[in-house]
N, C-alpha and C positions, 0 to 999 in steps of 0.2 A: 595466858603471858611468862614465857618462861626468861632467865635473864642468859646469855651465854659466859664465858670465863672472864670476859674483860667488863661484864656487867650492862654491855647492852642488852636491851629490851629485844625478844625474838617473837613476833606473832605468826602462830602457825593455823590461824583461820582459813577454813578453807584448803586445806592442805593432806596430803596423804603421804606418811611415809613409809617406806619398803625396808621390812630387816628381812636378811636372810640367814640361814641356820643348816648346820650340816647333821642335825640331831634328826634322828629317825632315818636318816639317810639311808641305814644299812636295810634295813625294813620296807622302805619305799624300794630298793632296788631287788629286796626278794617277792616283793609282790608283784613287779613289772616281769616280764620272759626278757631272755637276752635282746630276740629279735626286735622285741618294742609291739610286737604285732595286737597283744589283746590286754588292754591299759584296764585294771579295775575300775568299778564305779568309785568315783572319787567322793563323796561320802564314804564309802566303805574301807578308803583306804586311810580318810580322814580319820575314822572312827580309831584304825590301827594305830597311828600314830600319835593322837590324843596321851595318851597314858606317857607318853615319855618327855612329850611336850609342858604335860602338869608336873611332872617331877624337876624339871629346870624351872620355868616361868611361875609366876605367883597367880592364882587364880582369878585375880582382878584383872590383871595385864592379860591374861590371855584370852580373857572374857571379853577384851574388847581387840581382839585381832581378829582378822579374816585369816584363816589358816590356807595357804595353796602351794599343794605340794609342786616341788619340782620334778618331773619325771627322765627319768635318764636320756642323754642321746640314742637314740637307736644309730645301727650300721648305717642305714641311706642315710641318714641326716649328717654322722660323722663324714662320711666319703664325701657328701656337699660343701663342708665347710674344707676339708684337704683341699678339691678343686678349686674355693674361691681362696684359698691361699695362693698352691701353684699357681694360678692364673697371675696373680700379682708377678709373682716371679716370672713368669712366661715375657709380661708386660716388659719388664725390668728389662730382659735380656733383650729384648724387640729393638725397647731405646738404646740402652748403653751399647749395645755388641752388635745390632740390626742382625739377630739371629733368630731363628724362629725355633723353640724349642717343643718337643713334643714329649707328652709324659704316659707311657706304658698304663693300660689300667691296671696292672701285678701294684707297681706303686704306688696308685691310690687306696687298693683293698690293703696292700700290707702298711700303710700310717696310718687307715683308720682302724685298721686290726690292731696294732700298739696303742690306740688312744682309749681301750673302752674301760680301764679302770676307772671306777668312783672319784678316786684323789685327784688324779690328774685331768683324764678328761679329756678335751678339744685342747687347753693349754699346752698340752703333750707335742700336739702338732707343731706349734710352733718350734720347741726344744728339739724337735726329729728335724725340720727344716732347717732351724738357725745352728746346730751342732753339728749335723752329721752330711744333711742335703748338700747346702750352701758351698761350706769349706770344701768339698767334693769337689763340686760344678767351678769354684774357683781356682781348683789346682789343675783342673784339667783345661780350663782356658787357657792360663795361665802356660802349661805346656803345649798348649796348641800354637799361642804367639810366639812361643820360640821356634817355632815351624814352618812362619809365615803365615801371612793372610790367616784372620779366621773363618772358619767354616760358615755355611748359611743356616746351616740347621744342628743342633745336638736334640738326641733322642734317649731318654732318660728311662731303663729297664731296670729290672729286678731279678739278679742269679737267683740259682736254687737254696742260694743258702741266707738269703735274704738281706745280699747287699746290694748297692745302688751299683748300675752299670750306666756308662757311656759310651754313646757313638755319635761321632760327628759325620758330615756330610752334607749335600749339595739340598736345597729347596725338591 
């Protein structure tokens, strides 16, 4: 039994606590190929990172922990995450504007490639979508609204400079 900050007793019987850390993330990154094709054996990876963990955690605590290294997200998984998030935007476009949104594969590839840094990873997808893509889509839709009824379809592409392009048309 433990007590929380207000003196209430907390029972941790039959409880698993997950703790995450970025300790040794650079070592894990080096051990795994960029394409994620060949992951090293788990026991070898744990043996590689254990000295870093031992410098940070007390031996008694580390002995009670099960070490589960998290592998970096490979490019294909990152693309799947981008597609899931873009599908939510497509759904909103259909519901709010009755507009079909088509996204070119280059857009998915570009966003996924920009999210491979360990520090930001998949969180950067939201930043790109909310900070770049959605404001530009909003601006384009507002521009279209001034010209008359909204088109039925929006195609999002990518130019040679890595900038988003937008083309409106019929389904």
